[in-house]
C-alpha positions, 0 to 999 in steps of 0.5 A, a space after each residue: 717090235 711087240 711081244 707076239 711077234 717075237 714069240 712067233 719067231 721063237 716058235 717058228 725057229 724052235 720047230 725049224 730046229 726040231 725038223 732040222 734035227 729029224 732030217 738030219 741037218 745039224 748045221 741048221 739045227 744049232 743056229 735056229 736053236 740061237 735064234 730062239 733063245 734070243 727071240 724068247 729074251 727079246 719077247 720078255 723085254 718087249 712091251 706089252 700091247 695095250 688091251 683092245 677097247 671094248 665097245 660094250 662099255 663106251 658111253 655107259 657110267 661106271 659103277 657108283 659106290 
């Protein structure tokens, strides 16, 4: 999976943990913290996406030295 997807899972889990704590559901809060930590580690290990192609640079010669 790609890095943005893992970071999305981490953010979802972290905010879910916050709301679980606010509504008094600690049995759900602590597993969500664990999922968030694992997702952050996986995001840091995941490959980055290649940069998108820029259509403005297609067909133009590069700078001359």
